[in-house]
VMD Tcl script that builds the backbone (N, CA, C; Angstrom):
set m [mol new atoms 417]
animate dup $m
set s [atomselect $m all]
$s set {name element resname resid chain x y z} {
  {N N MET 1 A -7.418 27.449 -0.327}
  {CA C MET 1 A -6.136 27.202 -1.081}
  {C C MET 1 A -5.981 28.353 -1.146}
  {N N ALA 2 A -4.632 27.973 -0.300}
  {CA C ALA 2 A -3.776 29.609 -0.903}
  {C C ALA 2 A -1.798 28.958 -0.535}
  {N N ARG 3 A -1.126 30.050 -1.536}
  {CA C ARG 3 A 0.117 29.545 -1.550}
  {C C ARG 3 A 0.586 30.776 -2.170}
  {N N ASN 4 A 1.521 31.227 -1.095}
  {CA C ASN 4 A 2.840 32.456 -0.757}
  {C C ASN 4 A 1.638 33.202 -1.209}
  {N N GLY 5 A 0.541 33.337 -0.012}
  {CA C GLY 5 A -0.101 34.337 0.048}
  {C C GLY 5 A -1.335 34.672 -0.850}
  {N N LYS 6 A -1.209 33.839 -1.418}
  {CA C LYS 6 A -2.443 34.239 -2.644}
  {C C LYS 6 A -3.811 32.829 -2.476}
  {N N SER 7 A -4.756 33.557 -3.035}
  {CA C SER 7 A -5.721 32.052 -2.648}
  {C C SER 7 A -6.400 32.340 -3.519}
  {N N ILE 8 A -6.760 30.903 -3.852}
  {CA C ILE 8 A -7.987 30.678 -5.080}
  {C C ILE 8 A -8.976 30.238 -4.751}
  {N N SER 9 A -9.615 30.381 -5.635}
  {CA C SER 9 A -11.642 30.295 -5.209}
  {C C SER 9 A -11.779 29.700 -7.010}
  {N N VAL 10 A -12.743 28.506 -5.661}
  {CA C VAL 10 A -12.908 27.750 -7.129}
  {C C VAL 10 A -14.447 27.074 -6.813}
  {N N LYS 11 A -14.995 27.267 -7.883}
  {CA C LYS 11 A -16.132 26.389 -7.665}
  {C C LYS 11 A -16.275 25.574 -8.422}
  {N N ILE 12 A -17.091 24.199 -7.854}
  {CA C ILE 12 A -16.918 23.079 -8.771}
  {C C ILE 12 A -18.385 22.291 -8.166}
  {N N PRO 13 A -19.020 21.691 -9.259}
  {CA C PRO 13 A -20.549 21.797 -8.782}
  {C C PRO 13 A -20.394 20.607 -7.814}
  {N N THR 14 A -21.724 20.596 -7.307}
  {CA C THR 14 A -21.478 19.667 -5.809}
  {C C THR 14 A -21.844 18.726 -6.524}
  {N N GLN 15 A -23.231 18.311 -7.679}
  {CA C GLN 15 A -23.198 16.442 -8.656}
  {C C GLN 15 A -22.003 16.086 -8.438}
  {N N ARG 16 A -20.900 17.101 -9.276}
  {CA C ARG 16 A -19.814 16.128 -9.597}
  {C C ARG 16 A -18.615 15.890 -8.265}
  {N N VAL 17 A -18.829 16.396 -7.059}
  {CA C VAL 17 A -18.097 16.015 -6.260}
  {C C VAL 17 A -18.851 14.936 -5.456}
  {N N ILE 18 A -20.130 15.172 -5.439}
  {CA C ILE 18 A -20.518 14.041 -4.743}
  {C C ILE 18 A -20.510 12.465 -5.797}
  {N N ASN 19 A -20.103 12.951 -7.009}
  {CA C ASN 19 A -19.932 11.467 -8.033}
  {C C ASN 19 A -18.450 11.482 -7.854}
  {N N ALA 20 A -17.980 12.063 -7.817}
  {CA C ALA 20 A -16.201 11.679 -7.559}
  {C C ALA 20 A -16.319 10.715 -6.051}
  {N N LEU 21 A -16.668 11.255 -5.123}
  {CA C LEU 21 A -16.806 10.781 -3.767}
  {C C LEU 21 A -17.438 9.007 -3.520}
  {N N GLU 22 A -18.374 9.152 -4.353}
  {CA C GLU 22 A -18.785 8.018 -4.954}
  {C C GLU 22 A -18.172 7.017 -5.188}
  {N N THR 23 A -17.536 7.653 -6.118}
  {CA C THR 23 A -16.361 6.221 -6.967}
  {C C THR 23 A -15.410 6.260 -6.113}
  {N N LYS 24 A -14.718 7.159 -5.040}
  {CA C LYS 24 A -13.332 6.795 -4.586}
  {C C LYS 24 A -14.320 6.153 -3.468}
  {N N LEU 25 A -15.146 5.940 -3.010}
  {CA C LEU 25 A -15.728 5.083 -1.551}
  {C C LEU 25 A -15.949 3.931 -2.091}
  {N N ALA 26 A -16.387 3.638 -3.425}
  {CA C ALA 26 A -16.386 2.190 -4.060}
  {C C ALA 26 A -15.043 1.801 -3.722}
  {N N GLU 27 A -14.016 2.416 -4.544}
  {CA C GLU 27 A -12.895 2.342 -5.027}
  {C C GLU 27 A -11.899 1.367 -3.371}
  {N N LEU 28 A -12.533 2.345 -2.465}
  {CA C LEU 28 A -12.060 2.227 -1.050}
  {C C LEU 28 A -12.387 0.407 -0.785}
  {N N GLU 29 A -13.600 0.289 -1.080}
  {CA C GLU 29 A -14.632 -0.525 -0.424}
  {C C GLU 29 A -13.809 -2.063 -0.922}
  {N N ALA 30 A -13.712 -1.819 -2.655}
  {CA C ALA 30 A -13.241 -2.681 -3.394}
  {C C ALA 30 A -11.740 -3.300 -2.766}
  {N N ASN 31 A -11.113 -2.363 -2.411}
  {CA C ASN 31 A -9.839 -2.691 -2.360}
  {C C ASN 31 A -9.547 -3.329 -1.183}
  {N N TYR 32 A -10.437 -2.893 -0.048}
  {CA C TYR 32 A -10.618 -3.480 1.299}
  {C C TYR 32 A -10.566 -4.858 1.212}
  {N N LYS 33 A -11.870 -5.142 0.493}
  {CA C LYS 33 A -12.382 -6.614 0.289}
  {C C LYS 33 A -11.543 -7.659 -0.237}
  {N N THR 34 A -10.965 -7.073 -1.374}
  {CA C THR 34 A -9.656 -7.784 -2.338}
  {C C THR 34 A -8.289 -7.953 -1.281}
  {N N GLN 35 A -7.679 -7.318 -0.636}
  {CA C GLN 35 A -6.652 -7.049 0.252}
  {C C GLN 35 A -6.458 -8.582 0.925}
  {N N ASP 36 A -7.051 -9.052 1.458}
  {CA C ASP 36 A -6.668 -10.315 1.770}
  {C C ASP 36 A -6.389 -11.401 0.649}
  {N N GLU 37 A -6.557 -11.798 -0.282}
  {CA C GLU 37 A -6.298 -12.009 -1.224}
  {C C GLU 37 A -5.256 -11.763 -2.347}
  {N N ASN 38 A -5.323 -10.594 -2.093}
  {CA C ASN 38 A -3.627 -9.703 -2.432}
  {C C ASN 38 A -2.424 -10.119 -1.967}
  {N N GLU 39 A -2.783 -10.539 -0.368}
  {CA C GLU 39 A -1.646 -10.682 0.099}
  {C C GLU 39 A -1.600 -11.822 0.179}
  {N N THR 40 A -2.338 -12.542 0.194}
  {CA C THR 40 A -2.419 -13.933 -0.129}
  {C C THR 40 A -1.275 -14.963 -1.375}
  {N N LYS 41 A -1.620 -13.699 -2.269}
  {CA C LYS 41 A -0.560 -14.139 -3.541}
  {C C LYS 41 A 0.548 -13.350 -3.430}
  {N N TYR 42 A 0.355 -12.751 -2.564}
  {CA C TYR 42 A 2.140 -12.098 -2.503}
  {C C TYR 42 A 2.898 -12.986 -1.376}
  {N N GLN 43 A 2.361 -13.397 -0.848}
  {CA C GLN 43 A 2.921 -14.092 0.114}
  {C C GLN 43 A 3.218 -15.615 -0.286}
  {N N GLU 44 A 2.529 -16.184 -1.264}
  {CA C GLU 44 A 2.987 -17.413 -1.846}
  {C C GLU 44 A 4.159 -16.803 -2.774}
  {N N ALA 45 A 3.803 -15.616 -3.400}
  {CA C ALA 45 A 5.365 -15.245 -4.081}
  {C C ALA 45 A 6.472 -14.805 -3.707}
  {N N TYR 46 A 6.517 -14.803 -2.216}
  {CA C TYR 46 A 7.281 -14.254 -1.454}
  {C C TYR 46 A 8.198 -15.629 -0.999}
  {N N LYS 47 A 7.199 -16.410 -0.649}
  {CA C LYS 47 A 8.153 -17.710 -0.408}
  {C C LYS 47 A 8.249 -18.620 -1.761}
  {N N VAL 48 A 8.108 -18.546 -2.831}
  {CA C VAL 48 A 8.893 -19.235 -3.674}
  {C C VAL 48 A 9.920 -17.962 -4.514}
  {N N TRP 49 A 9.835 -16.876 -3.815}
  {CA C TRP 49 A 11.361 -16.262 -3.667}
  {C C TRP 49 A 12.154 -16.933 -3.297}
  {N N GLN 50 A 12.108 -16.862 -2.013}
  {CA C GLN 50 A 13.000 -17.248 -0.972}
  {C C GLN 50 A 13.588 -18.470 -1.183}
  {N N LYS 51 A 12.873 -19.378 -1.578}
  {CA C LYS 51 A 13.127 -20.958 -2.625}
  {C C LYS 51 A 14.360 -20.499 -3.341}
  {N N GLU 52 A 13.835 -19.351 -4.378}
  {CA C GLU 52 A 14.767 -19.347 -5.666}
  {C C GLU 52 A 15.985 -18.676 -5.377}
  {N N LEU 53 A 15.993 -17.648 -4.168}
  {CA C LEU 53 A 17.228 -17.068 -3.200}
  {C C LEU 53 A 17.941 -17.896 -2.658}
  {N N ALA 54 A 17.573 -19.305 -2.055}
  {CA C ALA 54 A 18.288 -20.308 -1.821}
  {C C ALA 54 A 18.806 -20.951 -2.817}
  {N N ASP 55 A 17.969 -21.407 -3.438}
  {CA C ASP 55 A 18.995 -22.343 -4.496}
  {C C ASP 55 A 20.354 -21.208 -5.337}
  {N N PHE 56 A 19.883 -20.162 -6.194}
  {CA C PHE 56 A 20.832 -19.038 -6.352}
  {C C PHE 56 A 21.958 -19.303 -5.128}
  {N N ALA 57 A 21.797 -18.848 -3.915}
  {CA C ALA 57 A 23.066 -18.983 -2.923}
  {C C ALA 57 A 23.981 -20.447 -2.778}
  {N N ILE 58 A 22.969 -21.719 -3.080}
  {CA C ILE 58 A 23.918 -22.655 -3.154}
  {C C ILE 58 A 24.475 -22.571 -4.506}
  {N N ALA 59 A 24.055 -22.451 -5.675}
  {CA C ALA 59 A 24.624 -22.354 -6.711}
  {C C ALA 59 A 25.764 -21.835 -6.882}
  {N N HIS 60 A 25.920 -20.440 -6.295}
  {CA C HIS 60 A 26.995 -19.420 -6.269}
  {C C HIS 60 A 27.565 -19.044 -5.032}
  {N N PHE 61 A 28.181 -20.862 -4.326}
  {CA C PHE 61 A 28.695 -20.717 -3.208}
  {C C PHE 61 A 30.455 -20.546 -3.393}
  {N N SER 62 A 30.343 -20.709 -4.408}
  {CA C SER 62 A 31.867 -20.624 -4.662}
  {C C SER 62 A 32.605 -19.351 -4.752}
  {N N LYS 63 A 31.449 -18.447 -5.028}
  {CA C LYS 63 A 31.707 -16.731 -4.781}
  {C C LYS 63 A 31.774 -16.345 -3.258}
  {N N ALA 64 A 31.150 -17.001 -2.385}
  {CA C ALA 64 A 30.931 -16.597 -1.198}
  {C C ALA 64 A 32.294 -16.086 -0.460}
  {N N GLU 65 A 31.849 -15.083 0.280}
  {CA C GLU 65 A 33.277 -14.558 0.609}
  {C C GLU 65 A 32.541 -14.418 2.374}
  {N N ASN 66 A 33.354 -14.233 3.361}
  {CA C ASN 66 A 33.644 -13.928 4.349}
  {C C ASN 66 A 32.361 -14.952 4.898}
  {N N ILE 67 A 32.565 -16.498 5.197}
  {CA C ILE 67 A 32.273 -17.539 5.354}
  {C C ILE 67 A 32.349 -17.786 6.809}
  {N N ARG 68 A 31.220 -17.569 7.765}
  {CA C ARG 68 A 30.963 -18.368 9.301}
  {C C ARG 68 A 30.128 -19.471 9.727}
  {N N THR 69 A 30.732 -20.033 10.324}
  {CA C THR 69 A 30.255 -21.424 10.543}
  {C C THR 69 A 29.527 -21.392 12.195}
  {N N ASN 70 A 28.998 -22.017 12.640}
  {CA C ASN 70 A 28.245 -22.444 14.025}
  {C C ASN 70 A 27.626 -23.789 14.328}
  {N N TYR 71 A 28.922 -24.578 15.229}
  {CA C TYR 71 A 28.350 -25.864 15.187}
  {C C TYR 71 A 27.453 -25.755 16.820}
  {N N ARG 72 A 26.406 -26.714 16.634}
  {CA C ARG 72 A 26.003 -26.848 17.830}
  {C C ARG 72 A 25.903 -27.977 17.842}
  {N N THR 73 A 27.146 -28.426 19.217}
  {CA C THR 73 A 26.731 -30.160 19.311}
  {C C THR 73 A 25.364 -30.154 20.016}
  {N N TRP 74 A 25.102 -29.643 21.426}
  {CA C TRP 74 A 24.022 -30.392 21.844}
  {C C TRP 74 A 22.379 -30.884 20.469}
  {N N ASN 75 A 22.188 -30.589 19.987}
  {CA C ASN 75 A 21.089 -30.783 18.800}
  {C C ASN 75 A 21.721 -31.218 17.498}
  {N N LYS 76 A 23.215 -31.235 17.568}
  {CA C LYS 76 A 23.525 -31.530 16.316}
  {C C LYS 76 A 23.824 -31.179 15.010}
  {N N THR 77 A 23.653 -29.536 14.994}
  {CA C THR 77 A 23.260 -28.619 13.819}
  {C C THR 77 A 24.035 -28.301 13.498}
  {N N LEU 78 A 24.467 -27.574 11.846}
  {CA C LEU 78 A 25.864 -26.370 11.890}
  {C C LEU 78 A 25.051 -25.159 10.990}
  {N N ASN 79 A 25.402 -24.249 11.391}
  {CA C ASN 79 A 24.598 -22.981 10.563}
  {C C ASN 79 A 25.714 -22.403 9.890}
  {N N VAL 80 A 25.513 -22.096 8.776}
  {CA C VAL 80 A 26.314 -21.643 7.690}
  {C C VAL 80 A 26.290 -19.871 7.287}
  {N N ASP 81 A 27.107 -19.345 7.521}
  {CA C ASP 81 A 26.601 -17.791 7.059}
  {C C ASP 81 A 27.448 -17.054 6.197}
  {N N PHE 82 A 27.265 -16.435 4.600}
  {CA C PHE 82 A 28.238 -16.097 4.186}
  {C C PHE 82 A 27.640 -15.119 3.246}
  {N N ASP 83 A 28.676 -14.574 2.444}
  {CA C ASP 83 A 28.133 -13.020 1.912}
  {C C ASP 83 A 28.660 -13.513 0.288}
  {N N ILE 84 A 27.497 -13.067 -0.207}
  {CA C ILE 84 A 27.637 -13.331 -1.915}
  {C C ILE 84 A 27.494 -11.659 -2.364}
  {N N VAL 85 A 28.431 -11.160 -2.906}
  {CA C VAL 85 A 28.558 -9.962 -3.411}
  {C C VAL 85 A 28.427 -9.703 -5.211}
  {N N GLY 86 A 27.698 -8.554 -5.659}
  {CA C GLY 86 A 27.920 -8.231 -6.633}
  {C C GLY 86 A 27.384 -9.168 -8.011}
  {N N SER 87 A 26.038 -10.043 -7.493}
  {CA C SER 87 A 25.299 -10.676 -8.605}
  {C C SER 87 A 24.459 -10.695 -8.808}
  {N N ASP 88 A 23.821 -10.996 -9.981}
  {CA C ASP 88 A 22.365 -10.651 -10.173}
  {C C ASP 88 A 21.250 -11.821 -9.617}
  {N N PHE 89 A 21.041 -11.243 -8.244}
  {CA C PHE 89 A 19.995 -12.285 -7.520}
  {C C PHE 89 A 18.327 -12.113 -7.630}
  {N N PRO 90 A 17.755 -13.154 -7.845}
  {CA C PRO 90 A 16.350 -13.017 -8.239}
  {C C PRO 90 A 15.537 -11.635 -7.572}
  {N N ALA 91 A 14.786 -11.441 -8.448}
  {CA C ALA 91 A 14.036 -10.323 -8.504}
  {C C ALA 91 A 12.812 -10.960 -7.044}
  {N N GLU 92 A 12.916 -9.830 -5.814}
  {CA C GLU 92 A 12.172 -9.791 -4.941}
  {C C GLU 92 A 10.692 -9.385 -5.367}
  {N N PRO 93 A 9.527 -10.231 -5.042}
  {CA C PRO 93 A 8.173 -9.629 -5.457}
  {C C PRO 93 A 7.704 -8.357 -4.795}
  {N N GLU 94 A 7.273 -7.435 -5.144}
  {CA C GLU 94 A 6.600 -6.054 -4.532}
  {C C GLU 94 A 5.302 -5.800 -4.613}
  {N N ARG 95 A 4.716 -5.794 -3.169}
  {CA C ARG 95 A 3.194 -5.365 -3.486}
  {C C ARG 95 A 2.703 -4.265 -4.132}
  {N N ASN 96 A 1.561 -5.124 -4.954}
  {CA C ASN 96 A 1.146 -3.885 -5.905}
  {C C ASN 96 A 0.200 -3.377 -5.791}
  {N N PHE 97 A -0.530 -3.311 -4.563}
  {CA C PHE 97 A -1.477 -2.799 -3.845}
  {C C PHE 97 A -1.160 -2.279 -2.590}
  {N N GLU 98 A -1.761 -1.567 -2.081}
  {CA C GLU 98 A -1.830 -0.577 -1.222}
  {C C GLU 98 A -2.353 -1.365 0.096}
  {N N GLN 99 A -1.998 -1.716 1.357}
  {CA C GLN 99 A -2.557 -2.068 2.445}
  {C C GLN 99 A -3.166 -1.294 3.443}
  {N N ILE 100 A -4.748 -1.634 3.655}
  {CA C ILE 100 A -5.096 -0.589 4.598}
  {C C ILE 100 A -5.686 -1.014 5.646}
  {N N HIS 101 A -5.203 -0.394 6.906}
  {CA C HIS 101 A -5.575 -1.270 8.096}
  {C C HIS 101 A -7.001 -1.125 8.305}
  {N N THR 102 A -7.636 -1.751 9.348}
  {CA C THR 102 A -9.147 -1.560 9.705}
  {C C THR 102 A -9.650 -0.664 10.220}
  {N N HIS 103 A -8.955 -0.135 11.285}
  {CA C HIS 103 A -9.399 1.628 11.437}
  {C C HIS 103 A -9.036 2.519 10.554}
  {N N ASN 104 A -8.069 2.178 9.628}
  {CA C ASN 104 A -8.040 3.615 8.752}
  {C C ASN 104 A -9.416 3.550 7.729}
  {N N TYR 105 A -9.508 2.007 7.513}
  {CA C TYR 105 A -10.902 1.882 6.274}
  {C C TYR 105 A -11.983 2.273 7.460}
  {N N ARG 106 A -11.979 2.316 8.378}
  {CA C ARG 106 A -13.520 2.441 9.026}
  {C C ARG 106 A -13.392 4.325 8.795}
  {N N GLU 107 A -12.690 4.925 9.495}
  {CA C GLU 107 A -12.601 6.166 9.601}
  {C C GLU 107 A -12.249 6.940 7.869}
  {N N GLN 108 A -12.067 6.419 6.793}
  {CA C GLN 108 A -11.982 7.071 5.386}
  {C C GLN 108 A -13.398 6.443 5.300}
  {N N LYS 109 A -13.943 5.598 5.487}
  {CA C LYS 109 A -15.496 5.133 4.980}
  {C C LYS 109 A -16.380 6.110 5.413}
  {N N GLU 110 A -15.963 6.103 6.682}
  {CA C GLU 110 A -17.257 7.038 7.537}
  {C C GLU 110 A -16.814 8.546 7.324}
  {N N GLU 111 A -16.092 9.239 7.065}
  {CA C GLU 111 A -16.008 10.462 7.025}
  {C C GLU 111 A -16.401 10.671 5.436}
  {N N MET 112 A -15.948 10.211 4.464}
  {CA C MET 112 A -16.791 9.984 2.845}
  {C C MET 112 A -18.651 9.888 2.327}
  {N N SER 113 A -18.885 8.909 3.586}
  {CA C SER 113 A -20.141 8.966 3.948}
  {C C SER 113 A -20.733 9.838 4.028}
  {N N ASN 114 A -19.994 10.415 5.369}
  {CA C ASN 114 A -20.704 11.249 5.659}
  {C C ASN 114 A -20.685 12.714 4.919}
  {N N ALA 115 A -19.254 13.049 4.062}
  {CA C ALA 115 A -19.800 14.110 3.147}
  {C C ALA 115 A -20.423 13.866 2.541}
  {N N ILE 116 A -20.696 12.516 1.622}
  {CA C ILE 116 A -21.617 12.479 0.562}
  {C C ILE 116 A -22.984 12.797 1.152}
  {N N ARG 117 A -23.328 12.255 2.264}
  {CA C ARG 117 A -24.804 12.875 3.120}
  {C C ARG 117 A -24.997 14.343 3.308}
  {N N ILE 118 A -23.790 15.017 3.363}
  {CA C ILE 118 A -24.236 16.129 3.673}
  {C C ILE 118 A -24.279 17.138 2.617}
  {N N LEU 119 A -23.246 16.884 1.465}
  {CA C LEU 119 A -23.444 17.566 0.022}
  {C C LEU 119 A -24.829 16.874 -0.544}
  {N N LYS 120 A -25.476 15.593 -0.089}
  {CA C LYS 120 A -26.329 15.378 -0.615}
  {C C LYS 120 A -28.054 16.632 -0.260}
  {N N MET 121 A -27.412 16.700 0.995}
  {CA C MET 121 A -28.371 17.484 1.514}
  {C C MET 121 A -28.519 19.356 1.262}
  {N N THR 122 A -27.309 19.828 0.744}
  {CA C THR 122 A -27.635 20.665 0.142}
  {C C THR 122 A -28.246 21.491 -1.102}
  {N N ASP 123 A -28.557 22.647 -1.099}
  {CA C ASP 123 A -29.353 23.181 -2.192}
  {C C ASP 123 A -28.383 23.776 -3.302}
  {N N GLU 124 A -27.116 23.836 -2.878}
  {CA C GLU 124 A -26.096 24.801 -3.115}
  {C C GLU 124 A -25.864 23.586 -4.498}
  {N N GLU 125 A -25.578 24.664 -5.638}
  {CA C GLU 125 A -24.948 24.117 -6.597}
  {C C GLU 125 A -23.245 23.981 -7.008}
  {N N VAL 126 A -22.952 24.752 -6.296}
  {CA C VAL 126 A -21.632 24.881 -5.985}
  {C C VAL 126 A -21.005 24.550 -4.973}
  {N N VAL 127 A -19.693 23.930 -4.675}
  {CA C VAL 127 A -19.076 23.914 -3.397}
  {C C VAL 127 A -18.100 24.564 -3.451}
  {N N ASN 128 A -17.658 25.308 -2.474}
  {CA C ASN 128 A -16.699 26.411 -2.330}
  {C C ASN 128 A -15.664 25.929 -1.725}
  {N N THR 129 A -14.917 26.883 -1.951}
  {CA C THR 129 A -13.113 26.199 -1.868}
  {C C THR 129 A -13.112 25.495 -0.475}
  {N N SER 130 A -13.250 26.291 0.761}
  {CA C SER 130 A -13.012 25.579 2.092}
  {C C SER 130 A -13.549 24.078 2.026}
  {N N THR 131 A -15.260 23.797 1.759}
  {CA C THR 131 A -15.525 22.547 1.271}
  {C C THR 131 A -14.745 21.235 0.950}
  {N N TYR 132 A -14.302 22.242 -0.442}
  {CA C TYR 132 A -13.773 20.769 -0.825}
  {C C TYR 132 A -12.244 20.883 -0.561}
  {N N ASN 133 A -11.887 21.683 0.361}
  {CA C ASN 133 A -10.164 21.428 0.870}
  {C C ASN 133 A -10.625 20.120 2.069}
  {N N ALA 134 A -11.940 20.575 2.781}
  {CA C ALA 134 A -12.025 19.298 3.830}
  {C C ALA 134 A -12.104 17.640 3.403}
  {N N ILE 135 A -12.578 17.469 1.775}
  {CA C ILE 135 A -12.477 16.429 1.123}
  {C C ILE 135 A -11.501 15.940 0.135}
  {N N ALA 136 A -10.900 17.611 -0.236}
  {CA C ALA 136 A -9.877 16.536 -0.978}
  {C C ALA 136 A -8.821 15.743 -1.007}
  {N N ARG 137 A -8.623 15.258 0.480}
  {CA C ARG 137 A -7.697 13.993 0.161}
  {C C ARG 137 A -8.252 12.557 -0.095}
  {N N TYR 138 A -9.062 12.436 -0.123}
  {CA C TYR 138 A -10.232 11.454 -0.791}
  {C C TYR 138 A -9.881 11.748 -2.178}
  {N N LEU 139 A -10.198 12.616 -2.659}
  {CA C LEU 139 A -10.336 12.344 -3.860}
  {C C LEU 139 A -9.086 12.147 -5.112}
}
mol reanalyze $m
mol bondsrecalc $m
mol representation Tube
mol addrep $m
């Protein structure tokens, strides 16, 4: 850990680092297992929002600007495109969870598990700064 040419020397108890890694590993696994359920909930909320947005656009058609139409005679469809500016649109739902791709999940899980195994094998009571730097991104 160096900043502006100055190094920081920190000694952290090995057991504390192991516990922190185990906690983060359990959190990673739980987040990965629930992400499909969370994504399904988000997609349902997104469909509801799309419907609300369409209803809003129809209700505020009188404020429409730059109206464009396209009529297709071959299948008898009419496409209407218009802009509504400066209105209070329905709020779009947000993902309140992090999406973890399978390859990232496997890589992080393997690296964290390896770090835990190695730290459990050591007789050192403290973890030095270089070791901590290697695992800090997971904590």
